[in-house]
N, C-alpha and C positions, 0 to 999 in steps of 0.2 A: 503491500500499499503506498504511495506517496503521499505529501503532505496537502498539493490539491486534490486526489481523494477525499480526506478529513474533510476540508470544506463540508462536504455535502454534509456529512455526519454534522458539521457545526452548524448549519442551518435550522438543525430539527433542537436544538438549546430553546429556543420556548417552554419548548411540551415540557421535555426534560427537567427545567428549570421551578416551573409548574408540579415538578412531579415531586423534587425536592424539598422546596416549598413547602409543599400539602401536604408530607411525610413528617414536618418538625414540628417541634409539642407546642410552640407560638402560633400565633394566626397567620390564617393565608391571606396570600397578598393579591392583589391583582394587578396583570400587568398595565403596563401603562405605556402611552406613547414617549414622555420625555419623563426627567427623574425630579423635575421640580414639581410636579402633580403630588397629591398629598391625598393617602388613602385615608379609610373610615375611620375613627377614633378604636383603638386597641382593644382589644376583651378583655385585658387585666383591669380596664375602665370601668370605674361600675357610675353610671348618670342618675343622677338625682337634680329635681328643679324646686329652686326658691322660691316660696309661695311669696315673697317678695320684692322677688327683682325675679324679669325674665333672662339673669345671665346661668351658666349651666355649669354646675358643682362636678368634678370629676374627683375621683378617691382613688392616687396611684401612688403604687410603694408604700402605704403608711402618712403618707400627704395629702392636701388637700387643695389642689390647684380648681383655676378656671381655662375654661378651652382658650387659647390665644385667640381664636378664630372671633370670640367674644372681645370688643375691644375696652371691657371697662376694667379688665385685671388681665396681667400675665404671670406666668411663669418665673424665678426667679431665683437667682442662682443662691442654693443650700450653702452652700461655705461661705455667705458672708454672712451667714446669722449664725452665731455664738448656742445661740442658747440650742437649737435644732442640732449642731454640730456636735456638743454635747453629746445630748439623747444618742447620736449615732457613736460616739465611742462609746459608751456605758453600753452598746447591743453589738460589741465582737468588733469594732469599727467602721460597721456596717456591710462585711463582707458579705455577709448572705441576711440579713436585716429586713425586716417588713420599710426598712424606713434606708433602704440603700438610695444615695443620693445618683446609681445612674438611672435612676426609675422617672424619676424629670427631664433627665437626657429626651425620652421622647415627645413629650408636647414643644421641648426648646428648641427641638429641629424639627420641626412640623417637615417630618419625612426624609428630611436630606439624608443621603447614603452615608457610610463610615466608613474611609479606605486605609488600608493598613502597609502600608509598603515596609521595602527592608531587605537587610540580605536573608538567603539561603540560612535556614535556623537562628533567625531573630526571634522565631514564639509566635508568627505573624498567626498562622491558624489555632493553637491554642489558646492565645491573651482573645483572638477574635470570639472562639467558642464562649467564653467567658463574659465577654461584655455583653453578648446580643443576651446571652441568660440573661443578668443581671438589667438589663435594660426592661427586659420582660416583652416592651412590645417590635420588640427590631428583629429581622433573622440573619441568619450566617451564611454566609457563604464563602467558601471557597477555589478559586479562581482554577489552580492545578487540578484538585479534584470533579470539578465539571468536566475541565478536558476531558482526564483519564476514563470519566463516565460516560461522554458524548463519544468519546474515541477506539470505547475497549479498548484502549495501550495504557502505556504507563507509558510516564512521562524522556525516562530514559529509551525507552521504544522508537518514542515521539522523536528523540534526539538522533539516534541512528538511523533516518530515516535518508534520504539522497539528499532535501533542502537543510538537513543538520539544526542546527542554533536558529537559523535564520525562519529556516520554513513552520518552528513550533513559536517562535514568537509573532509569525504572521495568526496560525493559530489562535492563540494568548489575548492578541487585539480584539479579532472576533468574537470572543468568548468576553471580553468584557463590554463592547458593544452593544449585546444585548443584555448582562447583568448591570450596565447602569440606564437601563430602562425602568429599572426595578426602582423601589423606593422602602422606605425603611429596612435596611439592610446594615453589615458590617460584613464589609469586604474581604477575604485573604487575598493577597496577590500573590504572582509570583516574580521572586525580588528583582529581575529584569523588566520587569513593565514599564519600567521607567525610562528603558533608551529610545523607546521608541518616541518620538515626540508628539503624535498624534492620539496616540493615548491619555497623553496628557490633558486635554480637553474634555474626555471623559472624566477623568477622574477630577476633575474639578467643579465635576456638577455637583460635586460632596464636599466634604472635610476629610483633606489627605493626613493621614498619621505616618511621620516615621518613627518608628523604635530601630533607632539607634545601638547597635550592639556592638563591641569590641572583636573582630576573629577568633581573636584566643578564647576569649566566652564563649562563643560558636562550637571551636574546634574539643574546649572542653565537654558541650552539653555535648554534642556527637561522637564523643569516646574517642577524640582524638585520632579516630583511622578516617579511610575511607569510606564515604558513605557513600552503596549502590544505586542508593534512589536520587543523587542530586549529580547529574553528568555530571557538570561543568567542573566537580572537583575529581570522576574517574579521569580526568583528561593531563592531570597531573603527578607528580611522583609528591607533591611539597604540597598538601591540602591546604595548611597555615597558609602558605603565599604565595595562591591562588585567590583563598578569603580576601588575604589584605590588600590584593592588585585590583581583584574585582571592587573593593568598597572604595582606594582611589581614584578607581574610575568612575564609580557611580556617585560619588559622595554631594557632588553638584547637582545631579539629579535629585536623588531623595535629598536635600537641603530645601529645595520648592517648595516642599512639604508645610501644610497649612501651620502646625507643629511637630517637634521634634520631643522624644521623648527617650530620655538616654537611660540603660537599663543595667544596672551592676550587678555580678556577681551574686548579689545576695538578696536578689528581687526574685518574689518567686510568679506567678502565672495572678494570681489575684493581687500582689502587690501593683503588677504591671498595670493592669485593667483598671486597678482604682488610682492608678493615678494620669490614667486617658481619660475618666473620667471628670478626675475635678480639672485635667486641663482646659477638655470638651467644655466645662460648663464657665470656664473663664473667658475662652476664644470666641464663647456665643457671645459673652458682654460683650467682649472687645469689637468685636462685628454682625452688631443686632440686623434682622433681615429690615429690609426695607421698605417693607409698612411699619414696622414700628417707629424708625424715622421721620416716616410721614405722618405718621400720628401726633409722633414730636413736636412737630412741625407744627402740625397744623392745632394745635393743643397753643403752641407758645405764640400762634397769631392769632390768636382766639377765635378761628373758624370751625368750623361743624366738623366733625372726623366721619367717614363714611370709606368704609377700607371695600 
């Protein structure tokens, strides 16, 4: 089979993704033509109506918040509420607590996808799965896993085809083209996805997070030996040097992410996910959506606000 033949299977991705998403434990997502569309409120949200107003009160992850489509209120950054954070700290630091700040990311992100980029072995898949589960309203997708399911070939097998790495990158781009048409997803991407400039147009429809891990830590994670599931490491007798060279080549591209999470040796998956949650809340504060800016401007000018 050639990479061009694989293209046929990749065309079936919308059906495969519907199957993958439909079999995950959280709510099913509908296919939408653009990543800016917002699907209906998630299943973990219980909706009640105030008797004194038309505002919709939503209970998510132990918090009470108002639907951001209602202009009367908006969800705020829980890390800026000292009393609330003390409560979270008392509940095992919020890792699996009902008041996990990750649960408030859904309404604040308004459907925007989260894309994890970084070197092979940086933990994108394991951390992405943890993050999505903690958020509750988001699905987790792994582009490498999708490629393998769509083609019935392993990543090394695709690399061994006539077109080699270039062929794999073309397939990877087609997968990203389909994945970014969904909303409310945490997406783990391949380490080299940032190398093609056309991929950035799709990645930047969401929030891009760089998991920055040193080559030495990566080698410690994979046992300091060649990993048969990582074809780029198999092409060199010195995997550590290969990782170092790849990082030097890609670092300028990774640095274009919306923010970077530096991962140290002592950080486990939950700690990395918790850091991403905190950084996402702060990023949203620093980059409010256009409708919120328009509302604030209208209020400053004494105008009626219509979203």
